[in-house]
C-alpha positions in Angstrom: 70.7 104.5 151.8 74.3 105.4 151.2 75.7 108.5 149.5 77.0 106.4 146.6 76.7 108.3 143.4 76.7 106.7 139.9 77.3 109.3 137.2 75.9 108.1 133.9 76.3 109.5 130.4 75.4 108.0 127.1 75.2 108.7 123.4 72.2 106.7 122.2 68.6 107.0 123.4 67.4 104.0 125.2 64.2 102.4 126.3 64.1 101.2 129.9 61.4 100.2 132.3 62.3 101.9 135.6 60.3 99.5 137.8 61.9 96.4 136.2 65.3 98.0 136.6 64.7 98.7 140.3 63.6 95.2 141.0 66.6 93.7 139.1 68.9 96.0 141.1 67.3 95.0 144.4 67.7 91.3 143.6 71.3 91.9 142.5 72.1 93.7 145.7 70.5 91.0 147.9 72.4 88.3 146.0 75.7 90.0 146.5 75.1 90.2 150.2 74.5 86.4 150.4 77.6 85.6 148.5 80.1 87.4 150.7 82.2 84.3 151.3 82.6 83.9 147.6 84.1 87.4 147.3 86.3 86.9 150.4 87.8 83.9 148.7 88.4 85.9 145.5 90.0 88.7 147.4 92.4 86.2 149.0 93.3 84.8 145.6 93.9 88.2 144.1 95.5 89.9 147.1 98.2 91.5 144.9 95.6 93.1 142.6 93.7 96.4 143.0 90.4 95.2 141.5 89.1 92.1 139.7 86.1 91.2 137.6 84.4 88.4 139.4 81.9 87.5 136.6 81.6 88.7 133.1 78.8 87.4 130.9 78.1 88.2 127.2 74.9 86.6 125.9 73.9 86.9 122.2 70.5 85.7 121.3 69.1 85.3 117.8 65.3 84.8 117.5 62.7 84.8 114.8 60.2 87.5 115.0 57.5 88.1 112.3 59.5 86.3 109.7 62.7 88.1 110.5 65.8 87.2 112.5 66.5 89.6 115.4 69.8 89.6 117.3 70.2 91.0 120.8 73.0 90.9 123.3 73.1 91.3 127.1 76.2 92.0 129.0 76.8 91.8 132.8 80.1 92.8 134.4 80.6 92.4 138.1 83.7 94.0 139.7 85.2 93.7 143.2 87.3 96.6 144.5 90.3 95.3 146.6 92.3 98.4 147.5 91.8 102.1 148.2 93.6 102.9 145.0 91.0 101.0 142.9 88.2 103.3 144.0 89.4 106.0 141.7 91.5 104.1 139.2 89.0 101.3 138.2 85.6 102.9 139.1 84.4 103.3 135.5 82.7 100.9 133.1 82.0 101.7 129.5 79.6 99.5 127.5 81.0 98.3 124.2 79.3 100.1 121.4 78.8 98.2 118.1 78.0 99.2 114.5 74.4 99.0 113.5 73.3 98.6 117.1 71.4 100.5 119.7 71.0 100.2 123.4 67.8 98.8 124.9 68.6 99.0 128.6 71.5 99.7 130.9 71.8 99.6 134.6 74.4 100.2 137.3 74.4 99.0 140.9 77.0 99.6 143.6 76.9 97.4 146.7 78.7 98.3 150.0 79.1 95.2 152.1 79.9 97.0 155.4 76.5 98.7 155.3 74.7 95.9 153.4 73.6 98.9 151.2 73.2 99.3 147.5 71.8 101.9 145.2 70.6 102.1 141.6 70.2 105.4 139.8 67.6 106.2 137.2 69.0 106.7 133.7 69.0 110.3 132.4 69.7 111.5 128.9 72.7 113.8 128.9 73.7 113.4 125.2 77.2 111.9 126.0 78.9 108.6 125.7 77.5 105.6 127.4 79.6 105.2 130.6 79.2 104.4 134.3 81.4 106.1 136.9 80.9 104.9 140.4 81.7 107.4 143.2 81.4 107.1 146.9 82.3 103.4 147.0 84.6 101.9 149.6 87.1 99.0 149.7 85.5 95.6 149.1 82.6 97.2 147.3 81.0 95.4 144.4 79.7 97.0 141.3 77.4 95.4 138.7 77.1 97.0 135.3 74.6 95.6 132.8 73.2 96.6 129.4 71.5 95.1 126.4 71.7 96.0 122.7 69.8 95.1 119.5 71.9 94.5 116.4 70.3 95.5 113.2 72.7 93.9 110.8 73.3 90.1 111.1 76.5 90.4 109.2 77.9 92.7 111.9 77.4 90.8 115.1 79.6 92.1 118.0 83.1 91.0 118.6 83.4 89.6 122.2 86.6 89.8 124.3 87.4 87.5 127.2 90.0 89.8 128.9 89.8 93.2 130.5 92.0 95.9 131.9 92.0 94.0 135.3 92.0 90.3 136.0 88.8 88.3 135.3 87.8 85.3 137.4 85.2 84.0 135.0 84.1 85.2 131.5 81.3 83.5 129.6 80.3 84.1 126.0 77.1 82.5 125.1 75.4 82.5 121.7 71.9 81.1 121.3 70.3 80.6 117.9 67.5 78.6 116.3 68.6 75.2 114.9 67.8 76.5 111.4 70.5 79.1 111.7 74.0 77.9 110.9 76.6 79.7 112.9 80.4 80.1 112.6 82.9 81.3 115.1 86.4 82.8 114.8 88.3 82.3 118.0 91.5 84.4 118.1 94.5 84.4 120.5 93.2 81.6 122.7 96.7 80.1 123.1 97.7 80.2 126.8 94.2 80.7 128.1 91.8 78.3 129.7 88.9 78.5 127.3 86.3 75.7 127.1 83.9 75.4 124.3 80.6 73.5 124.4 77.5 73.1 122.2 74.1 72.0 123.5 70.5 71.9 122.1 67.4 73.0 123.9 63.8 73.9 122.9 64.7 74.1 119.2 67.8 76.3 119.8 71.5 75.6 119.7 73.5 77.1 122.6 77.2 77.8 121.9 79.2 78.6 125.0 82.8 79.8 125.5 83.9 79.8 129.1 87.3 81.2 130.2 88.5 81.3 133.8 91.3 83.1 135.7 92.1 85.5 132.9 95.0 87.9 133.6 94.7 91.6 133.0 95.5 92.9 129.5 99.0 94.1 129.1 100.1 97.0 126.9 102.3 95.4 124.4 104.4 97.5 122.1 105.4 96.9 118.5 102.1 95.3 117.7 99.6 96.9 115.2 96.6 96.5 117.6 95.4 94.6 120.6 93.4 92.4 118.3 96.6 90.5 117.8 96.9 89.3 121.4 93.6 89.8 123.3 91.6 86.6 123.3 88.3 87.2 121.5 85.6 85.5 119.5 83.7 86.7 116.5 80.3 85.0 115.9 78.8 85.1 112.4 75.8 83.7 110.6 76.7 81.4 107.7 73.2 80.8 106.5 69.6 80.2 107.6 66.2 79.2 106.3 63.2 80.9 107.8 60.1 78.8 108.3 58.3 78.5 105.0 61.2 79.7 102.9 62.2 77.7 99.8 65.9 78.2 100.0 68.6 79.3 102.4 69.6 82.8 103.0 73.4 82.9 102.8 75.3 85.5 104.7 78.8 84.2 104.6 81.2 83.4 101.8 82.8 85.5 99.1 79.6 85.9 97.0 77.4 86.9 99.9 80.1 89.3 101.1 80.4 90.9 97.7 76.7 91.5 97.5 76.8 93.1 100.9 79.7 95.3 100.0 78.8 96.3 96.5 75.3 97.6 97.4 77.0 100.6 99.1 79.0 101.7 96.1 76.8 100.6 93.2 75.6 103.5 91.1 78.1 106.0 92.5 79.6 108.6 90.1 77.3 107.9 87.2 76.0 111.5 87.0 77.9 113.9 84.8 79.9 116.7 86.3 81.2 119.4 83.9 84.0 120.5 86.2 85.3 117.0 86.8 85.1 116.2 83.1 87.1 119.4 82.3 89.7 118.7 85.1 90.2 115.1 84.0 90.8 116.2 80.4 93.2 118.8 81.5 95.2 116.5 83.8 95.5 113.7 81.2 96.1 115.8 78.2 99.0 114.4 76.2 98.9 111.1 78.1 98.4 108.2 75.6 98.8 105.1 77.7 96.4 104.0 80.5 99.3 103.9 82.9 100.3 107.5 82.2 96.7 108.7 82.5 96.3 106.9 85.9 99.7 108.2 87.1 98.7 111.8 86.3 95.3 111.5 88.0 96.8 109.9 91.0 99.5 112.5 91.4 97.0 115.3 90.9 94.7 114.0 93.7 97.7 113.5 96.0 98.8 117.1 95.5 95.5 118.8 95.6 93.2 116.9 98.1 93.5 116.8 101.9 93.0 113.6 103.7 90.6 114.1 106.6 89.3 111.1 108.7 85.6 111.6 108.9 83.7 109.6 111.5 80.2 108.8 110.5 77.6 106.5 111.9 75.9 103.4 110.5 75.7 103.1 106.7 77.7 106.3 106.1 80.7 104.5 107.4 80.6 102.3 104.3 79.4 104.7 101.6 81.8 107.1 99.7 80.6 110.5 98.7 79.9 111.3 95.1 83.1 112.4 93.3 81.7 115.8 92.4 80.9 116.5 96.1 84.5 115.5 97.0 85.9 117.6 94.2 84.0 120.7 95.5 85.3 120.1 99.1 88.9 119.2 98.1 89.1 117.0 101.1 87.7 113.6 102.3 88.4 110.3 104.0 89.7 107.1 102.3 86.3 106.4 100.7 86.1 109.9 99.3 89.6 109.8 97.9 88.8 106.4 96.3 85.7 108.0 94.8 87.4 110.9 93.1 90.3 108.7 91.8 87.8 106.2 90.5 85.6 108.8 88.8 88.5 110.5 87.0 90.0 107.2 85.8 86.6 106.2 84.3 86.2 109.6 82.6 89.7 109.1 81.2 88.6 105.7 79.7 90.3 103.5 82.3 88.1 101.0 84.2 88.4 101.5 88.0 86.8 99.9 91.0 86.3 100.4 94.7 88.2 98.0 96.9 87.8 97.3 100.6 90.9 96.4 102.6 92.0 96.1 106.2 95.2 97.8 107.5 97.5 95.8 109.6 95.3 96.8 112.6 92.9 94.0 111.6 94.6 90.5 112.0 92.1 88.6 109.9 92.0 87.0 106.4 89.3 86.1 104.0 90.0 82.4 104.6 89.2 82.9 108.3 86.0 85.0 108.1 83.8 87.0 105.8 83.0 90.0 107.9 83.3 93.8 108.0 85.9 93.2 110.7 88.3 92.4 107.8 88.3 96.0 106.7 89.0 99.5 108.0 90.1 101.2 104.8 89.0 101.7 101.2 91.2 102.2 98.1 90.7 102.3 94.3 91.8 99.4 92.0 92.7 99.6 88.3 94.2 97.0 86.0 97.3 98.1 84.1 99.3 95.9 81.7 97.5 92.8 83.1 98.2 93.5 86.7 96.1 95.0 89.5 97.4 98.4 90.7 95.9 99.8 93.9 95.6 103.5 94.4 95.5 104.9 98.0 94.5 108.5 98.1 95.5 108.9 101.7 99.2 109.0 100.8 100.7 112.2 99.4 104.0 111.1 98.1 104.0 107.4 97.2 104.4 106.8 93.5 102.0 104.7 91.3 102.3 101.0 91.9 103.3 101.2 95.6 101.2 100.6 98.6 101.0 102.1 102.1 103.4 100.2 104.4 100.6 99.1 106.8 98.7 97.4 103.9 101.6 95.0 103.0 100.5 91.4 103.2 96.8 92.4 103.4 94.0 91.4 101.0 92.1 93.8 98.9 88.5 92.9 98.1 87.8 94.5 94.7 84.1 95.0 93.9 83.8 94.5 90.1 80.1 94.4 89.7 77.0 92.6 91.1 78.3 89.2 90.2 82.1 89.4 90.3 84.8 90.3 92.7 88.6 89.8 93.0 90.7 89.3 96.1 94.2 90.5 95.6 97.0 90.1 98.2 99.4 93.0 98.5 103.0 91.7 98.5 105.6 92.7 101.1 108.1 95.0 99.6 111.6 93.4 99.7 114.5 95.0 101.6 116.1 96.0 98.4 113.3 98.5 97.7 113.6 100.4 101.0 117.2 101.6 101.2 119.1 104.2 103.2 122.6 105.0 102.0 124.3 107.2 104.6 127.8 108.7 104.3 129.4 110.5 107.2 132.8 112.3 107.4 134.7 112.9 110.7 137.3 115.5 111.3 139.0 115.6 114.7 139.6 118.9 116.5 140.9 118.3 120.0 138.1 116.3 121.6 135.4 117.4 119.2 134.4 116.1 115.8 133.0 118.0 112.9 131.9 116.7 109.6 129.3 116.2 106.9 126.3 113.9 106.3 125.1 112.9 102.9 122.1 110.5 102.9 119.8 109.1 100.3 116.5 107.4 101.1 114.4 105.3 98.8 111.1 103.4 99.1 109.3 103.5 102.5 112.5 105.1 104.0 111.9 108.1 101.7 108.1 108.2 101.7 108.0 108.2 105.5 110.2 111.3 105.6 108.2 113.1 103.0 104.9 112.4 104.8 106.3 113.6 108.1 107.6 116.8 106.5 104.3 117.4 104.9 102.7 117.5 108.3 105.1 120.0 109.7 104.4 123.6 108.6 106.5 125.5 111.1 110.3 125.9 110.5 110.9 124.9 114.1 109.1 121.6 113.6 111.0 120.9 110.4 114.3 121.7 112.1 113.5 119.4 115.0 112.6 116.6 112.6 115.8 117.1 110.6 117.8 116.8 113.8 116.2 113.4 114.5 117.3 112.3 111.0 120.8 113.5 111.5 121.5 112.8 115.1 124.5 110.6 115.8 127.3 110.2 118.2 126.2 111.5 121.6 123.9 114.0 123.3 126.3 116.8 122.3 125.4 116.5 118.6 124.7 119.9 117.0 123.1 120.1 113.5 124.7 123.2 112.0 122.9 123.4 108.7 121.0 121.0 106.5 119.0 120.5 103.3 116.3 118.0 102.6 115.2 117.4 99.0 112.0 115.3 98.7 112.5 115.2 95.0 110.1 114.8 92.1 111.8 111.8 90.4 109.7 108.8 89.5 110.5 106.9 92.7 110.1 109.9 95.0 113.5 109.4 96.6 114.7 111.8 99.4 118.2 113.3 99.8 119.6 114.8 103.0 122.8 116.8 103.4 124.1 118.4 106.6 127.0 119.7 108.5 127.4 118.8 112.2 129.5 119.0 115.3 130.0 116.5 118.1 131.3 117.9 121.3 133.6 115.9 123.7 133.4 112.8 121.5 137.0 111.8 121.1 139.1 110.4 124.0 142.6 111.7 124.0 145.9 111.0 125.8 149.2 112.7 125.4 150.1 110.7 122.2 146.8 108.9 121.2 143.3 109.4 120.0 140.6 106.8 120.7 137.8 107.2 118.2 134.6 105.2 118.1 133.6 105.5 114.5 130.2 104.0 115.1 128.4 107.3 115.3 125.2 105.5 114.3 124.2 102.4 116.3 121.8 101.0 113.8 119.6 98.1 115.0 120.9 98.7 118.6 117.3 98.4 119.8 116.5 95.0 118.2 116.8 93.1 121.5 113.6 91.8 123.0 113.9 92.5 126.7 110.4 91.3 127.7 111.2 87.7 128.8 107.5 86.9 129.3 106.4 88.2 125.9 104.3 85.6 124.0 103.3 87.9 121.1 105.4 88.5 117.9 107.2 91.8 117.4 105.9 93.5 114.2 108.1 95.8 112.1 106.7 98.4 109.5 108.7 97.2 106.5 111.8 95.3 105.3 114.8 97.5 104.6 118.5 97.8 103.7 120.8 100.2 105.3 124.3 101.0 104.0 126.6 103.3 106.1 130.0 104.6 105.4 132.0 106.6 107.9 135.2 108.2 106.7 137.7 109.5 109.4 140.3 112.0 108.3 143.4 111.1 110.3 145.1 114.3 111.7 148.5 115.1 110.4 151.4 113.6 112.3 149.2 110.7 113.4 149.1 107.2 112.2 146.6 104.3 112.6 147.9 102.0 115.3 144.8 99.8 115.8 141.8 98.8 113.6 139.0 96.6 114.9 138.6 93.3 113.1 135.8 92.8 110.6 132.6 91.2 111.9 129.3 89.9 110.6 126.3 88.0 111.8 122.8 87.1 110.9 119.8 84.9 111.4 118.2 83.5 108.3 114.8 85.1 107.6 115.4 87.8 110.2 118.2 90.3 109.8 122.0 90.5 109.3 124.9 92.9 109.6 128.5 93.2 108.3 131.2 95.6 109.6 134.6 96.3 108.2 137.4 98.9 108.7 140.0 99.9 106.1 143.0 102.3 106.5 144.2 104.3 103.5 147.7 105.4 104.2 147.9 107.4 100.9 144.9 109.6 101.7 145.4 109.3 105.5 141.9 108.1 106.1 140.0 105.3 107.9 136.8 104.0 106.3 134.2 102.1 108.3 131.7 100.2 106.1 128.5 98.8 107.5 125.6 97.0 105.9 122.3 95.9 107.5 119.5 94.0 106.0 116.1 93.5 107.6 114.3 90.6 105.9 111.1 90.2 107.9 108.2 92.2 109.2 107.6 89.9 112.1 109.8 88.3 114.7 108.0 85.4 116.5 108.6 84.4 120.1 110.4 81.3 119.0 112.9 83.5 117.3 113.6 85.8 120.2 116.6 83.9 121.6 118.4 83.9 118.2 117.5 87.5 117.6 118.8 88.6 121.0 122.1 86.8 120.6 122.5 88.5 117.3 121.6 91.9 118.8 124.1 91.4 121.7 126.9 90.5 119.3 126.2 93.6 117.3 126.3 95.8 120.4 129.8 94.5 121.2 130.9 95.8 117.9 129.7 99.2 118.7 132.2 99.5 121.5 135.2 99.0 119.2 137.4 102.0 118.7 140.1 103.1 116.3 143.4 104.1 117.9 145.5 106.9 116.3 149.1 107.4 117.6 151.4 110.3 117.1 154.2 109.6 114.7 
């Protein structure tokens, strides 16, 4: 036998019959030896790659056992190593974990064709993550990783992906269920992939098969909330079923079924009395007479006094908030806990409040597509004020009442009212007019250098992003570095001399920023002329899409308006001899700009006025050409200079 070593670690205890595993491994190794020609053909086809998955199989089986439905899945991944580099770069396989699931069996086999040798290692519990790291393999080696899982919650069947970090020759996703089980499937991002779907019946079962071939490796695509937006995958879900002998169907899909599943985890929370919480609620809301003012005070108190801490919990605890009195004693918690304390205080103040599940923009699904926990990765609190739903997110520290975290725009909140009622509320996208940066810069010429002042005001997401970033920076050095990124303009010789940031306590939580700066070697000078590029800020200069093969939309955090004014104080004994012409451009539904220069001979100044408006949070591939033309036209404007000539 060879000296191939397979290092195995895992997190969950598993049950495995060693003899059966050894027999399966022997059969797998012998089969690999017999199919050498197959692998030689694959190697020839993928000669520019380092490694390739030759076969990937995901099989989900639903069976009836003792009057209950049981779901298990089995995964097999076979990999061919094509270069020496692949032996260390692609020699690890990690089984996909899933909520409410446990491993039954896992096995790893490495086959070395030169020696017609293979080895399977006995599983050992080392209390780590489930992973398989193959060592001692050689070029043209083949590894075969397999595992099986039992899924305890039918509403949370695993999400299966067709693509991997290396190319895949064939990927098969197969779901087998009894005929009395009605299944549904959400297939996402299948465009551009060769995916065939078939349905057959056999022995009282229905077999749903999705087959994909010649799948390229996953690319790391930027400006996308998550890879769920572009990786091809399928989510199977049970719509309903009727066990033999049952009088009616059990319904697992649809808004009502989904509400019952969600609500059972929060029903009955915060019913017990807590004297400290009662006292604190009365103190915070004292003198507040309207429901809106009460809620605003509670929300602000939680924002200022509680620390958000992402708490990773297993199984049911990932859905269940802690009691409000527990959260209050800790003074920290995750999104569920923040929702719990806000909800409890609102109710004690006489305002009805409810838990609401919501997905951030990491989850690209809607309630019209699927009723599944894959819709959600976040929890907030919902109250109704003046006839409108207001959503309270305790994970933000500065946003005022009535605003939403930017990554929740356009998403749907599932508000759990009671056992029998729910409400789905879609969060609107904030218009560009609510997220505004107004920036005023002065420029004074001293030889080739420029000095001046900066006076900026931020509102909406422009302001709240700054305030959140400052809240995470405790050291002065970190705050100084962040201030420099806000102020930076001109060139790499920019020096921030002094600054002040006021995060403000006004109703809208606007932010103001003032600073003095110096730009070294910025102005070009001849014996009688100055050449000054007043575009010290090249806003939207990075809007061009340079990936010509990109087939995925570009996502932007929020819409916004930017207004910039640059005032150049013309040196004495100089006059303005050239001003660039005004320019403007735009693409409907995307973004626009306008630029103009004005000379004031009385005050001896030149004023550059620029305005930008971003009116979308997504630029689709079909819009890339128009977007790029607009970006290129704007960049040309940034090369324009003002010419000052000695009198």
